[in-house]
C-alpha positions in Angstrom: -48.3 -182.7 -7.5 -51.7 -182.6 -9.4 -51.2 -181.9 -13.1 -53.9 -181.3 -15.7 -51.8 -179.8 -18.4 -52.8 -182.4 -20.9 -56.4 -180.9 -20.8 -54.9 -177.7 -22.5 -54.1 -179.5 -25.8 -56.4 -177.8 -28.2 -59.5 -180.0 -29.4 -58.8 -180.8 -33.0 -62.3 -179.7 -34.2 -61.9 -176.4 -32.4 -58.3 -175.6 -33.6 -59.0 -174.0 -36.8 -61.9 -172.1 -35.2 -59.8 -170.7 -32.4 -57.3 -169.4 -34.9 -60.0 -166.9 -36.2 -61.1 -165.7 -32.7 -60.8 -162.1 -31.8 -57.7 -161.3 -29.6 -58.1 -161.3 -25.9 -59.7 -158.3 -24.2 -57.5 -155.3 -25.3 -56.3 -152.4 -23.1 -58.7 -153.5 -20.3 -61.6 -152.1 -22.3 -64.9 -152.8 -20.6 -66.8 -151.3 -23.4 -65.3 -153.7 -25.9 -65.9 -156.6 -23.5 -69.6 -155.7 -23.2 -69.9 -155.4 -27.0 -68.5 -158.7 -27.6 -70.8 -160.2 -25.0 -73.7 -158.7 -26.7 -72.6 -160.0 -30.1 -72.7 -163.6 -28.7 -76.5 -163.3 -28.3 -77.0 -163.3 -32.0 -74.7 -166.3 -32.4 -76.7 -168.3 -29.9 -80.1 -167.1 -31.2 -79.2 -168.2 -34.9 -78.7 -171.7 -33.6 -81.5 -172.0 -31.1 -84.1 -169.6 -32.4 -85.5 -171.9 -35.1 -86.1 -174.7 -32.5 -87.6 -172.7 -29.7 -90.8 -174.1 -28.3 -94.1 -172.4 -29.4 -95.1 -169.6 -27.0 -98.0 -171.6 -25.7 -95.5 -174.1 -24.3 -94.5 -171.8 -21.6 -95.5 -168.5 -20.3 -93.7 -165.5 -18.9 -94.3 -163.8 -15.6 -95.5 -161.2 -15.6 -96.8 -160.7 -19.1 -94.3 -158.0 -19.7 -91.5 -160.7 -19.6 -89.3 -159.3 -16.7 -90.1 -159.0 -13.1 -88.9 -156.0 -11.2 -87.6 -156.9 -7.8 -86.7 -154.3 -5.2 -83.4 -154.9 -3.6 -81.1 -152.9 -1.2 -79.9 -149.8 -2.8 -82.2 -150.1 -6.0 -83.8 -152.7 -8.1 -83.1 -155.5 -10.5 -84.9 -157.7 -13.0 -85.6 -161.4 -13.1 -87.0 -163.3 -16.1 -89.3 -166.2 -15.2 -90.1 -169.2 -17.4 -93.0 -171.6 -16.4 -94.0 -174.7 -18.4 -97.8 -174.8 -19.2 -98.7 -178.2 -20.6 -102.1 -178.2 -22.3 -104.8 -179.4 -19.9 -102.3 -179.4 -17.0 -102.6 -175.9 -15.6 -102.6 -177.2 -12.0 -99.3 -179.1 -12.4 -96.3 -178.1 -10.3 -92.6 -178.1 -11.4 -89.2 -178.1 -9.8 -87.3 -174.8 -9.9 -84.0 -173.7 -11.2 -82.4 -170.3 -10.5 -79.9 -169.2 -13.0 -77.0 -166.7 -13.0 -75.4 -165.4 -16.2 -71.7 -165.1 -16.8 -69.7 -162.2 -17.7 -66.9 -161.4 -15.1 -69.2 -159.8 -12.7 -69.2 -156.7 -14.9 -70.7 -157.8 -18.3 -73.8 -159.7 -19.5 -77.5 -159.8 -19.2 -80.5 -162.2 -19.3 -80.5 -162.4 -23.0 -77.5 -164.5 -23.8 -78.9 -167.6 -22.0 -82.5 -166.9 -22.8 -83.0 -169.4 -25.6 -81.2 -172.2 -23.8 -83.3 -171.7 -20.7 -86.6 -171.6 -22.7 -85.6 -174.9 -24.3 -84.8 -176.5 -20.9 -87.9 -175.1 -19.4 -90.1 -177.0 -21.8 -88.0 -180.1 -22.4 -87.5 -180.9 -18.7 -90.8 -179.3 -17.4 -88.9 -177.1 -15.0 -89.6 -173.5 -13.9 -86.7 -171.2 -14.2 -85.8 -167.7 -12.9 -82.9 -166.0 -14.6 -81.3 -163.2 -12.6 -80.1 -159.8 -13.9 -77.9 -158.9 -10.9 -76.2 -155.5 -10.9 -72.8 -155.3 -12.5 -69.4 -153.8 -11.5 -67.8 -151.3 -11.7 -71.0 -149.4 -11.3 -72.0 -151.8 -8.5 -68.9 -153.4 -7.0 -68.8 -156.2 -4.6 -70.8 -157.3 -2.6 -73.7 -155.9 -4.7 -73.8 -158.6 -7.3 -73.8 -161.5 -4.7 -76.4 -159.7 -2.5 -78.7 -159.3 -5.5 -78.2 -163.0 -6.4 -79.1 -164.1 -2.8 -82.1 -161.7 -2.6 -83.4 -163.2 -5.9 -83.0 -166.7 -4.7 -85.0 -166.0 -1.5 -87.6 -164.3 -3.7 -87.8 -167.2 -6.1 -88.2 -169.6 -3.3 -91.3 -167.9 -2.0 -93.1 -167.6 -5.5 -94.6 -171.1 -5.2 -98.0 -170.2 -6.7 -96.9 -167.7 -9.4 -94.1 -170.0 -10.6 -96.2 -173.2 -10.3 -93.5 -174.8 -8.3 -93.1 -177.6 -5.7 -89.6 -177.3 -4.2 -89.8 -180.9 -3.1 -89.6 -181.9 -6.7 -86.2 -180.1 -7.0 -84.6 -176.7 -6.2 -81.5 -176.2 -8.3 -79.1 -173.2 -8.4 -76.9 -173.0 -11.5 -74.8 -170.6 -13.4 -71.8 -170.1 -15.7 -68.4 -168.4 -15.2 -68.9 -165.4 -12.9 -72.6 -166.7 -12.5 -71.3 -170.0 -11.4 -69.3 -168.2 -8.8 -72.5 -166.5 -7.5 -74.3 -169.9 -7.6 -71.5 -171.5 -5.4 -71.7 -168.7 -3.0 -75.4 -168.5 -2.7 -75.5 -172.3 -2.2 -73.1 -171.9 0.8 -75.1 -169.0 2.2 -78.3 -170.9 2.0 -76.9 -173.9 3.7 -76.3 -171.8 6.8 -79.4 -169.7 6.7 -82.6 -170.8 8.6 -84.6 -169.1 5.9 -83.9 -172.2 3.7 -84.4 -174.8 6.4 -87.7 -175.9 5.1 -86.9 -175.1 1.4 -83.3 -176.5 1.0 -81.4 -176.3 -2.4 -81.3 -179.8 -3.8 -78.5 -179.3 -6.4 -76.0 -177.0 -7.9 -74.6 -176.9 -11.5 -71.5 -174.8 -11.9 -70.1 -174.1 -15.4 -66.3 -173.2 -15.4 -66.5 -171.0 -12.2 -63.9 -168.9 -10.4 -63.8 -170.2 -6.8 -60.8 -168.4 -5.3 -59.2 -165.0 -5.7 -55.9 -165.5 -7.4 -54.3 -163.6 -4.6 -55.8 -165.8 -1.9 -54.8 -169.3 -2.8 -53.9 -171.3 0.2 -50.4 -172.8 0.2 -51.8 -176.3 0.3 -53.7 -175.7 -3.1 -51.0 -174.0 -5.0 -49.7 -177.2 -6.6 -53.2 -178.0 -7.7 -54.0 -174.7 -9.3 -51.6 -174.4 -12.2 -54.0 -173.6 -15.1 -54.0 -169.8 -14.3 -50.4 -169.9 -15.6 -50.6 -172.7 -18.1 -53.6 -171.1 -19.8 -52.7 -167.5 -19.2 -53.0 -166.6 -22.8 -55.8 -168.8 -23.9 -58.5 -167.8 -26.2 -61.8 -166.7 -24.7 -60.3 -165.7 -21.3 -56.8 -164.9 -20.3 -55.3 -164.2 -16.9 -55.0 -160.5 -17.7 -58.7 -160.7 -18.3 -59.5 -162.2 -15.0 -57.1 -159.6 -13.3 -59.1 -156.9 -15.0 -62.6 -158.1 -14.1 -61.5 -158.6 -10.5 -60.1 -155.1 -10.4 -63.6 -153.8 -11.4 -65.4 -155.9 -8.9 -63.0 -155.0 -5.9 -63.8 -158.0 -3.7 -61.8 -158.8 -0.5 -59.6 -161.7 -1.7 -60.3 -164.0 1.3 -64.0 -163.4 1.7 -65.9 -166.6 1.1 -68.6 -164.4 -0.6 -66.1 -164.1 -3.5 -63.8 -167.1 -2.9 -66.2 -169.9 -1.9 -63.1 -172.4 -1.8 -62.1 -170.6 1.3 -65.4 -171.4 3.2 -64.8 -172.8 6.6 -66.7 -176.1 5.6 -68.0 -177.6 2.5 -69.9 -180.3 4.3 -73.7 -180.7 4.0 -73.9 -179.0 0.6 -76.3 -180.2 -2.1 -75.1 -182.4 -4.9 -72.8 -180.7 -7.4 -72.4 -181.2 -11.2 -69.3 -179.2 -12.4 -68.5 -178.6 -16.1 -64.9 -177.4 -16.7 -63.1 -176.3 -19.8 -59.7 -177.7 -20.4 -58.1 -174.7 -22.2 -59.2 -172.2 -19.5 -57.3 -170.3 -16.8 -60.1 -171.4 -14.4 -59.8 -175.0 -15.2 -58.1 -176.2 -12.1 -60.3 -174.2 -9.7 -63.4 -176.1 -11.0 -61.6 -179.5 -10.7 -60.4 -178.6 -7.2 -63.7 -177.4 -6.0 -65.4 -180.6 -7.1 -62.7 -182.6 -5.2 -63.0 -180.6 -2.0 -66.8 -181.0 -2.1 -66.6 -184.7 -2.9 -64.0 -185.2 0.1 -66.4 -183.3 2.3 -69.2 -186.0 1.7 -71.1 -184.2 -1.1 -72.4 -186.1 -4.1 -70.5 -184.8 -7.2 -70.1 -185.3 -11.0 -67.3 -183.7 -13.0 -67.1 -183.2 -16.6 -64.0 -181.8 -18.3 -63.9 -180.7 -22.0 -60.2 -181.2 -23.1 -58.8 -178.5 -25.3 -61.9 -176.3 -25.1 -61.6 -172.7 -24.1 -63.7 -170.6 -21.6 -67.3 -170.3 -23.0 -66.7 -172.4 -26.0 -70.1 -173.8 -26.3 -71.5 -170.3 -26.8 -68.8 -169.2 -29.4 -68.8 -172.3 -31.3 -72.3 -174.0 -30.7 -72.1 -176.3 -33.7 -69.1 -178.4 -32.7 -69.3 -181.9 -31.3 -67.8 -180.9 -28.0 -70.4 -178.1 -27.6 -73.1 -180.6 -28.2 -71.7 -182.8 -25.5 -71.5 -179.8 -23.1 -75.2 -179.2 -23.7 -76.1 -182.9 -23.3 -74.2 -182.9 -20.0 -76.0 -179.9 -18.7 -79.3 -181.4 -19.5 -78.3 -184.7 -17.9 -77.1 -182.8 -14.8 -80.6 -181.3 -14.2 -82.1 -184.8 -14.7 -79.6 -186.3 -12.2 -80.4 -183.7 -9.5 -84.2 -184.0 -10.1 -83.9 -187.8 -9.9 -82.8 -187.5 -6.3 -86.0 -185.7 -5.5 -88.3 -188.0 -7.2 
C-alpha cells in the first residue's frame, strides 16, 4: 500500500502562519471564495510588483492588453506576453499556454499576471494566459472547451506572438488550471490539428486528475490524501465537493478525470509540483507515476507540509521560493529538449 502521510506533517516555517489562516470555505459560499481569490492578487503584487521588468522588456497584444477570442456560445479573453529584446525585434521565442486555478469556478488572469511577466522576460518565452469561462454560470464542459480552443488559437499566432513552436510549446496550469492543462495535452496528442505543432511539455501544479467518485479500485490504496488532508488549510475535501458540484462533470469523463484516459503513452514530458498538506497530493503523485510507467519523461517535486496554493498565500517563505525555482527550472528543462 502506497503511503505518503509523512508529507502531511506541517512545514515548521509555515506552521505559525497556517494558524492565522482564514477558515476553510464556509457554507459553500461561492461569493466568499471569489472574494478571497481576489484578495490574493494584492498579496502577490506586493511581492512581485517592485521587481517587474520595465514595460519596454515585453509588449502586450493587442495594445489593450487582452485579446478577445470568439468561442462556442460566447467569447473569452486571453492575455499575451511577448519578449522584445532591444535590437532583436525579429527574434522568435518558445510558447507557453497558462491556465489559472480556482476550482473551475473562481479566478481570473490577474492572480498569475506578475509571475508570468517575470517568466516571460527572464526565460524569453511568449506566454498566453487563458480566462476560460467559469462554473456555475458555465458548467462542464465549457471550461475545458474554452481551454482547448485557446490552445489551438495560440498555436496559430506564430507571427503576432513571435513564436517558433520548434523551440518549445508548453502547456501549464495550477490546481483546476492544471487539470485543464492535463486534459488539453491528452486531447492534443490525439488531434491531427497538432500533428505538425506538438506540445513539447506540460507543467502541472497540484492538479485534480480524477473525480473523487470515480477512483478505480486499483488506485484506491494510493489515493489517501483526500481523507488524510480532508481538513487541511487552503483546501478541504468539502471545498472540493463544493467546486465539483458547481462544475457538474460526468465523473468518469477523461475530459475531467485525465487519470482515466485509455492511454497515457506518447504524451510530452511532465513536471509535477505537489503540495504535501493537500487533499489533492496523492492524485499528483499518482499521475506522475502513471505517465512515467507509460514511457513519459517526468519530474516530480513534493513540498512536505505545505498546503494547497501555499506559494501564493505565503510567498516570502523558503519553501515558496523553492517552488518558484522549481517552476522556472521546469520550463528550462522542457525547453532544453527542444534546443
